[in-house]
C-alpha positions as CSV (number, residue, x, y, z in Angstrom):
1,X,22.1,-20.9,29.2
2,X,22.6,-24.0,27.0
3,X,20.2,-25.0,24.2
4,X,20.3,-27.9,21.7
5,X,23.6,-28.3,19.8
6,X,24.1,-28.4,16.0
7,X,23.1,-24.7,15.9
8,X,25.5,-23.9,13.1
9,X,23.5,-26.1,10.8
10,X,20.4,-24.1,11.4
11,X,21.7,-20.6,11.3
12,X,21.7,-20.1,7.5
13,X,18.3,-21.8,7.0
14,X,16.7,-19.5,9.7
15,X,18.2,-16.5,8.0
16,X,16.9,-17.5,4.6
17,X,13.1,-17.4,5.1
18,X,12.7,-14.6,2.5
19,X,11.8,-11.6,4.7
20,X,11.8,-8.2,3.2
21,X,13.0,-5.4,5.5
22,X,9.4,-4.2,5.8
23,X,8.1,-7.7,6.7
24,X,10.8,-8.1,9.3
25,X,10.1,-4.8,11.0
26,X,6.3,-5.5,10.9
27,X,7.0,-8.8,12.8
28,X,8.6,-6.8,15.6
29,X,5.7,-4.4,15.7
30,X,3.3,-7.4,16.0
31,X,5.0,-8.1,19.3
32,X,4.6,-4.5,20.4
33,X,0.9,-4.5,19.5
34,X,0.4,-7.8,21.4
35,X,2.1,-6.1,24.4
36,X,-0.6,-3.3,24.1
37,X,1.9,-0.6,23.2
38,X,0.5,2.8,22.5
39,X,3.7,4.3,21.1
40,X,6.4,2.7,19.0
41,X,9.6,4.5,18.1
42,X,11.6,3.0,15.2
43,X,15.0,4.3,14.3
44,X,17.3,3.3,11.5
45,X,20.8,4.6,12.2
46,X,23.6,5.0,9.6
47,X,26.9,5.6,11.2
48,X,29.0,5.6,8.1
49,X,31.0,3.0,6.2
50,X,27.9,1.0,5.6
51,X,27.3,0.4,9.3
52,X,23.6,0.2,10.2
53,X,21.8,-0.3,13.4
54,X,18.0,-0.6,13.9
55,X,16.2,0.0,17.2
56,X,12.6,-0.4,18.0
57,X,11.3,0.8,21.4
58,X,7.7,0.5,22.6
59,X,5.8,1.4,25.8
60,X,4.0,-1.9,26.0
61,X,3.7,-4.2,29.0
62,X,7.3,-5.4,29.0
63,X,8.5,-8.8,30.0
64,X,9.8,-10.5,33.2
65,X,13.2,-12.1,33.0
66,X,11.6,-15.5,32.8
67,X,9.3,-14.4,29.9
68,X,12.2,-12.7,28.1
69,X,14.2,-15.9,28.2
70,X,11.3,-17.8,26.8
71,X,10.7,-15.3,24.1
72,X,14.4,-15.5,23.0
73,X,14.4,-19.3,23.0
74,X,14.7,-21.0,19.6
75,X,11.7,-23.2,19.3
76,X,8.3,-21.6,19.4
77,X,4.7,-22.7,19.6
78,X,2.9,-24.9,17.1
79,X,0.8,-22.8,14.6
80,X,-2.3,-24.8,15.5
81,X,-2.0,-23.8,19.2
82,X,-4.9,-21.7,20.4
83,X,-4.2,-17.9,20.8
84,X,-5.9,-14.8,22.0
85,X,-8.0,-13.2,19.2
86,X,-5.7,-10.2,19.2
87,X,-2.5,-12.1,19.1
88,X,-0.7,-11.3,15.9
89,X,1.9,-14.0,16.3
90,X,2.2,-17.1,14.2
91,X,4.9,-19.5,15.4
92,X,6.4,-17.4,18.2
93,X,9.6,-17.3,16.1
94,X,9.0,-13.9,14.5
95,X,11.3,-12.0,16.9
96,X,14.2,-14.2,16.1
97,X,13.7,-15.1,12.4
98,X,12.7,-11.5,11.4
99,X,15.8,-10.1,13.2
100,X,18.2,-12.7,11.9
101,X,17.0,-12.2,8.3
102,X,18.7,-8.8,8.5
103,X,21.3,-8.9,11.2
104,X,23.7,-11.3,13.1
105,X,23.2,-9.5,16.4
106,X,19.9,-9.3,18.2
107,X,19.5,-7.7,21.7
108,X,16.3,-7.2,23.7
109,X,16.0,-4.9,26.7
110,X,12.7,-4.9,28.6
111,X,11.2,-3.4,31.7
112,X,8.3,-5.1,33.3
113,X,5.4,-3.6,35.3
114,X,7.2,-4.0,38.6
115,X,10.2,-2.0,37.2
116,X,12.5,-4.9,36.7
117,X,14.9,-4.4,33.8
118,X,16.3,-7.4,32.0
119,X,18.3,-8.0,28.8
120,X,19.4,-10.8,26.6
121,X,21.1,-11.2,23.2
122,X,22.0,-13.5,20.4
123,X,25.3,-13.3,18.4
124,X,25.1,-15.5,15.4
125,X,28.8,-15.2,14.8
126,X,29.4,-16.9,18.2
127,X,26.7,-19.5,17.4
128,X,28.4,-20.4,14.1
129,X,31.8,-20.5,15.8
130,X,30.7,-22.8,18.7
131,X,28.0,-24.8,17.0
132,X,25.8,-24.3,20.0
133,X,22.9,-22.0,20.9
134,X,24.3,-19.9,23.8
135,X,21.8,-17.1,24.7
136,X,23.7,-14.2,26.2
137,X,22.2,-12.8,29.4
138,X,22.8,-9.1,29.9
139,X,23.1,-6.0,27.7
140,X,25.8,-5.9,24.9
141,X,27.5,-2.6,24.3
142,X,25.5,-2.1,21.0
143,X,22.3,-1.9,23.1
144,X,23.5,0.5,25.9
145,X,21.6,3.5,24.5
146,X,18.4,1.4,24.2
147,X,18.9,0.3,27.8
148,X,19.0,3.9,28.9
149,X,15.9,4.7,26.9
150,X,13.9,1.8,28.3
151,X,15.0,2.5,31.9
152,X,13.3,5.9,31.6
153,X,9.9,4.4,30.6
154,X,7.3,3.2,33.1
155,X,7.4,-0.1,31.2
156,X,8.4,-1.2,27.7
157,X,10.7,-3.1,25.4
158,X,13.6,-2.3,23.0
159,X,14.7,-4.6,20.2
160,X,18.1,-3.8,18.7
161,X,19.5,-5.2,15.4
162,X,23.3,-4.9,15.2
163,X,25.9,-6.5,12.9
164,X,23.3,-5.7,10.2
165,X,24.7,-7.4,7.0
166,X,21.7,-8.1,4.7
167,X,19.7,-4.8,4.7
168,X,21.6,-3.0,1.9
169,X,24.1,-5.7,1.0
170,X,27.8,-5.9,1.9
171,X,29.5,-2.6,1.6
172,X,32.4,-0.7,3.2
173,X,31.6,2.5,1.4
174,X,30.0,5.6,2.7
175,X,29.3,7.0,-0.8
176,X,26.2,9.0,-1.9
177,X,24.7,6.1,-3.9
178,X,24.8,3.7,-0.9
179,X,23.4,6.3,1.5
180,X,20.6,7.1,-0.9
181,X,19.8,3.4,-1.2
182,X,19.6,3.2,2.5
183,X,17.3,6.3,2.8
184,X,15.0,5.0,0.1
185,X,14.8,1.6,1.9
186,X,13.8,3.4,5.2
187,X,11.0,5.3,3.3
188,X,9.8,2.0,1.9
189,X,9.7,0.5,5.3
190,X,7.6,3.4,6.5
191,X,5.1,3.0,3.6
192,X,4.8,-0.7,4.4
193,X,4.1,-0.1,8.1
194,X,1.6,2.7,7.2
195,X,-0.5,0.0,5.4
196,X,0.1,-3.0,7.6
197,X,-1.0,-1.3,10.8
198,X,-3.4,1.4,9.5
199,X,-6.4,-0.2,11.3
200,X,-4.5,0.0,14.7
201,X,-3.5,3.6,14.0
202,X,-7.0,4.6,13.1
203,X,-9.1,2.7,15.5
204,X,-6.8,1.9,18.4
205,X,-4.8,5.1,18.6
206,X,-1.5,3.4,17.9
207,X,1.3,5.9,17.2
208,X,4.4,4.8,15.2
209,X,7.3,7.2,14.8
210,X,10.1,6.6,12.2
211,X,13.5,8.2,12.8
212,X,12.4,10.9,15.2
213,X,9.6,11.9,17.5
214,X,8.5,14.5,15.0
215,X,7.9,12.0,12.2
216,X,4.7,10.2,13.1
217,X,3.6,7.8,10.4
218,X,0.1,8.4,8.9
219,X,-2.1,5.4,8.2
220,X,-2.6,4.2,4.7
221,X,-5.9,2.5,3.9
222,X,-5.8,0.6,0.6
223,X,-9.6,0.8,0.3
224,X,-9.6,4.6,0.8
225,X,-12.8,4.2,2.8
226,X,-13.2,7.9,3.4
227,X,-13.7,8.5,-0.3
228,X,-14.9,5.2,-1.7
229,X,-18.3,3.6,-2.2
230,X,-19.1,0.5,-0.1
231,X,-20.8,-1.9,-2.6
232,X,-20.9,-5.1,-0.5
233,X,-20.8,-6.2,3.1
234,X,-20.9,-9.9,4.0
235,X,-20.0,-12.3,6.8
236,X,-19.0,-15.8,5.9
237,X,-19.4,-18.2,8.8
238,X,-16.9,-21.1,9.1
239,X,-16.1,-23.7,11.8
240,X,-12.9,-21.7,12.7
241,X,-14.6,-18.3,12.9
242,X,-16.3,-15.7,10.8
243,X,-14.7,-14.1,7.7
244,X,-15.8,-10.5,7.2
245,X,-15.9,-8.9,3.8
246,X,-16.1,-5.3,2.8
247,X,-16.0,-4.5,-0.9
248,X,-15.2,-0.9,-2.0
249,X,-15.1,0.9,-5.4
250,X,-12.9,3.9,-5.6
251,X,-14.3,7.0,-7.3
252,X,-13.1,8.1,-10.7
253,X,-9.5,9.2,-10.4
254,X,-10.2,12.4,-12.2
255,X,-12.6,13.4,-9.4
256,X,-10.0,12.7,-6.7
257,X,-7.9,15.3,-5.1
258,X,-4.2,15.1,-5.7
259,X,-3.8,13.6,-2.1
260,X,-6.5,11.0,-2.7
261,X,-4.9,10.0,-6.1
262,X,-1.5,9.6,-4.4
263,X,-3.0,7.4,-1.7
264,X,-4.7,5.2,-4.3
265,X,-1.5,4.9,-6.2
266,X,0.7,4.4,-3.1
267,X,3.8,2.4,-3.8
268,X,2.8,-0.1,-6.4
269,X,0.4,1.7,-8.6
270,X,-3.3,1.5,-9.2
271,X,-3.2,-1.8,-11.0
272,X,-1.1,-3.6,-8.4
273,X,-3.1,-2.4,-5.4
274,X,-6.4,-3.6,-6.8
275,X,-8.1,-6.8,-5.5
276,X,-8.3,-8.4,-2.1
277,X,-6.7,-6.6,0.9
278,X,-6.3,-9.4,3.4
279,X,-6.2,-8.7,7.1
280,X,-5.3,-11.2,9.8
281,X,-6.5,-10.1,13.3
282,X,-7.0,-6.6,11.8
283,X,-3.4,-6.4,10.5
284,X,-3.0,-6.0,6.8
285,X,-0.8,-8.9,5.6
286,X,-1.5,-9.1,1.9
287,X,-2.2,-6.0,-0.3
288,X,-3.6,-6.4,-3.8
289,X,-4.3,-9.9,-5.0
290,X,-7.0,-11.8,-6.9
291,X,-5.7,-15.2,-5.7
292,X,-5.6,-16.3,-9.3
293,X,-9.4,-15.9,-9.6
294,X,-9.0,-13.0,-12.0
295,X,-6.3,-11.0,-13.7
296,X,-5.3,-7.4,-12.8
297,X,-6.6,-5.0,-15.5
298,X,-6.8,-1.2,-15.7
299,X,-10.6,-1.5,-16.0
300,X,-10.8,-2.9,-12.5
301,X,-8.3,-0.5,-10.8
302,X,-11.1,0.9,-8.6
303,X,-11.9,-2.5,-7.0
304,X,-10.6,-3.0,-3.4
305,X,-11.9,-5.7,-1.2
306,X,-11.1,-5.9,2.5
307,X,-11.0,-9.5,3.7
308,X,-10.8,-9.9,7.5
309,X,-9.6,-13.3,8.8
310,X,-9.3,-14.4,12.5
311,X,-6.0,-15.8,13.6
312,X,-7.7,-19.2,14.0
313,X,-7.5,-19.9,10.2
314,X,-3.7,-19.9,9.8
315,X,-3.4,-23.6,8.9
316,X,-6.4,-23.6,6.5
317,X,-5.1,-20.5,4.7
318,X,-1.5,-21.6,4.7
319,X,-0.2,-18.4,6.4
320,X,3.6,-18.6,6.4
321,X,6.0,-17.7,9.2
322,X,6.5,-14.2,7.8
323,X,2.7,-13.6,7.7
324,X,3.3,-12.2,4.2
325,X,1.8,-14.9,2.0
326,X,-1.3,-17.2,2.1
327,X,-3.3,-19.5,-0.1
328,X,-7.1,-19.6,0.4
329,X,-8.6,-23.1,1.0
330,X,-10.6,-24.7,-1.9
331,X,-13.8,-24.4,0.0
332,X,-13.5,-20.6,0.1
333,X,-12.5,-20.0,-3.5
334,X,-15.9,-20.0,-5.1
335,X,-17.2,-17.5,-2.5
336,X,-14.2,-15.3,-3.1
337,X,-14.8,-15.6,-6.9
338,X,-18.4,-14.5,-6.5
339,X,-17.3,-11.5,-4.4
340,X,-14.5,-10.6,-6.9
341,X,-16.7,-10.8,-9.9
342,X,-19.3,-8.6,-8.4
343,X,-16.8,-6.0,-7.2
344,X,-15.0,-6.0,-10.5
345,X,-18.2,-5.4,-12.4
346,X,-19.0,-2.4,-10.1
347,X,-15.5,-1.1,-10.6
348,X,-15.9,-1.2,-14.4
349,X,-19.1,0.9,-14.0
350,X,-16.9,3.8,-12.7
351,X,-15.3,3.9,-16.2
352,X,-18.7,3.5,-18.0
353,X,-20.3,6.2,-15.9
354,X,-17.5,8.6,-16.7
355,X,-19.2,11.9,-17.8
356,X,-22.6,10.2,-17.7
357,X,-24.3,13.1,-15.9
358,X,-22.9,15.7,-18.4
359,X,-23.8,13.5,-21.4
360,X,-27.5,13.6,-20.5
361,X,-27.4,17.1,-21.9
362,X,-25.4,16.5,-25.0
363,X,-25.5,12.7,-25.5
364,X,-22.6,11.2,-27.6
365,X,-21.7,14.7,-28.8
366,X,-20.0,15.3,-25.4
367,X,-17.3,12.7,-25.7
368,X,-14.1,13.1,-27.7
369,X,-13.2,9.4,-28.2
370,X,-15.5,6.6,-29.3
371,X,-14.8,2.9,-28.6
372,X,-15.9,0.6,-31.5
373,X,-15.6,-3.0,-32.6
374,X,-14.3,-3.2,-36.1
375,X,-13.1,-6.4,-37.8
376,X,-13.2,-8.3,-34.5
377,X,-10.9,-5.6,-32.9
378,X,-11.5,-2.8,-30.4
379,X,-10.6,0.5,-32.0
380,X,-10.7,4.1,-30.8
381,X,-11.9,6.8,-33.1
382,X,-12.2,10.6,-32.5
383,X,-15.9,11.5,-32.4
384,X,-16.7,13.6,-35.4
385,X,-19.9,14.7,-33.8
386,X,-18.2,16.3,-30.7
387,X,-19.6,19.8,-30.6
388,X,-16.2,21.5,-30.9
389,X,-14.7,19.1,-33.5
390,X,-17.9,19.2,-35.6
391,X,-17.5,23.0,-36.0
392,X,-14.1,22.6,-37.7
393,X,-15.3,19.8,-39.9
394,X,-18.3,21.8,-41.1
395,X,-16.3,24.9,-41.8
396,X,-15.1,25.0,-45.4
397,X,-11.9,26.8,-44.4
398,X,-10.8,24.3,-41.8
399,X,-12.5,21.0,-42.8
400,X,-9.7,19.4,-44.8
401,X,-7.1,20.3,-42.2
402,X,-9.3,19.0,-39.4
403,X,-9.8,15.7,-41.2
404,X,-6.1,15.3,-41.8
405,X,-5.2,16.0,-38.1
406,X,-7.9,13.6,-36.9
407,X,-6.7,10.8,-39.2
408,X,-3.1,11.4,-38.1
409,X,-4.0,11.2,-34.4
410,X,-6.1,8.1,-34.8
411,X,-3.5,6.3,-36.9
412,X,-0.7,7.1,-34.5
413,X,-2.4,6.4,-31.2
414,X,0.4,4.4,-29.3
415,X,-1.8,1.5,-28.1
416,X,1.1,-0.9,-27.5
417,X,3.1,1.7,-25.5
418,X,0.0,2.5,-23.4
419,X,-0.7,-1.2,-22.7
420,X,2.9,-1.7,-21.7
421,X,2.9,1.3,-19.3
422,X,-0.4,0.2,-17.7
423,X,1.0,-3.2,-16.8
424,X,4.7,-2.5,-16.2
425,X,5.3,1.1,-15.3
426,X,5.4,2.2,-11.6
427,X,4.1,5.6,-12.5
428,X,0.4,6.2,-13.1
429,X,-0.7,6.6,-16.7
430,X,-2.9,9.6,-17.3
431,X,-3.6,12.4,-19.7
432,X,-1.3,15.5,-19.6
433,X,-2.5,17.6,-16.7
434,X,-1.1,20.4,-14.5
435,X,-1.2,20.4,-10.7
436,X,-4.2,22.4,-9.5
437,X,-5.9,24.5,-12.1
438,X,-4.7,23.6,-15.6
439,X,-4.3,27.1,-17.2
440,X,-3.8,25.7,-20.7
441,X,-7.1,23.8,-20.5
442,X,-8.8,26.9,-18.9
443,X,-7.7,29.0,-21.8
444,X,-9.2,26.5,-24.2
445,X,-12.4,26.4,-22.3
446,X,-12.7,30.2,-22.2
447,X,-12.1,30.3,-26.0
448,X,-15.0,27.9,-26.4
449,X,-17.2,30.1,-24.2
450,X,-16.4,33.1,-26.3
451,X,-17.2,31.2,-29.5
452,X,-20.6,30.2,-28.1
453,X,-21.4,33.8,-27.1
454,X,-20.5,34.9,-30.7
455,X,-23.2,32.5,-31.9
456,X,-25.8,34.2,-29.7
457,X,-25.6,32.4,-26.4
458,X,-25.6,34.3,-23.1
459,X,-22.4,33.8,-21.0
460,X,-24.3,31.6,-18.6
461,X,-25.6,29.4,-21.4
462,X,-22.2,29.2,-23.0
463,X,-20.6,28.1,-19.8
464,X,-23.2,25.5,-19.2
465,X,-22.6,24.2,-22.7
466,X,-18.8,24.0,-22.4
467,X,-18.7,22.3,-19.0
468,X,-21.0,19.6,-20.4
469,X,-18.4,18.3,-23.0
470,X,-15.0,16.6,-22.8
471,X,-12.4,17.4,-21.6
472,X,-13.9,20.2,-19.5
473,X,-16.6,18.0,-17.9
474,X,-13.9,15.9,-16.2
475,X,-12.2,18.8,-14.3
476,X,-13.9,20.3,-11.2
477,X,-11.4,23.1,-11.2
478,X,-12.2,24.2,-14.8
479,X,-16.0,24.0,-14.1
480,X,-15.6,26.1,-11.0
481,X,-13.4,28.7,-12.8
482,X,-15.9,29.0,-15.7
483,X,-18.9,29.3,-13.4
484,X,-17.1,32.2,-11.6
485,X,-17.0,34.1,-14.9
486,X,-20.7,34.5,-14.9
487,X,-21.6,34.7,-11.2
């Protein structure tokens, strides 16, 4: 089959659209979802010497030979062309451009409803050599295994990337470092897919497997809806369809389970995941942005806003061919700013409410650190009225030592280092803590209980007192362990 000449002049430009591996794979999955697939099997194969092959198989509707030829044609539909509401496509170029961003070889094997199997392939080396777009009809040797897999399905499609040259860079080595880089990349692709298609996994029953049928990906919801507070719901009508908004505030990270905290942190960290989570036709395409309407700050880490756009707004929102970036129209910016401001304010309340319930009993004497304005600066000072600290300051034998230690801690608090870590480090910034029950903190709490009992309190009274002050009021495990000592 002949297509327009001058193909060699287009090859490099089509390969240079800026796809990440995750974006490229997600584009393939878009086609599987559009084909109503229930299962998707994604395999990254390393055969040594830097040789990589990627295969995606789905059990969707499959294509007829005519439709396959059209899908493999270099051209595509205009972005303004009307689509089905569930169509995740953009230019009808995703299959080709996503694949070519990573590999010079692309093969597709498909089985339609009537059982007909057809195959076609592109070899960019041949395109460059001849200067013409010659679509290969049939199955290249690199896709023979995929052909066998599809033939056993009732219907479905396989996409094979071979001559993969841009995934991990040029290499002829099969060393440990390169292999580890490849394995890390595969894990990253899995994390990307978990987020991009979490709504389809949760509500549509879509199952995606990565490198083996035993490894089903679990959905990742950036809003952690199962453990967050819904603070706003709104529908914004527009001539091109309705925009749905759901604003969530995550609970205090100290009250999260380890699993919840890991999900909130995910791959980029709390501070980078905050903001708008933009969905196009229920597919997450942008995770964590304020669109320039606000800056990311630790005080608003708990703010997550799900923004659902129909696929009829691509032009207005400047959705690119990769479906990975967008720019909101001017008419929507003020509405988004209002939503952002409200959600950020609610998120900051999570920090302000920290320990609020416990402090109703002890007031300011429950907190260890006080935040103050001094000489037009924000400074943090240890609270001399904290019930435990106050004891040492009032004791003649320990007062001088306690004052020296407090002054030393306040003067050496690494503000600049903390600020740098909050904005640049991939790891979460937190106080020292052990996994599960912190035995060191428990020993400190029990010692305080004993001191209260020596002053005449019952054990129950002493426990109630201790669990009402920092740092014990912030640990559910410590509170439970102390309560068990008097039950």
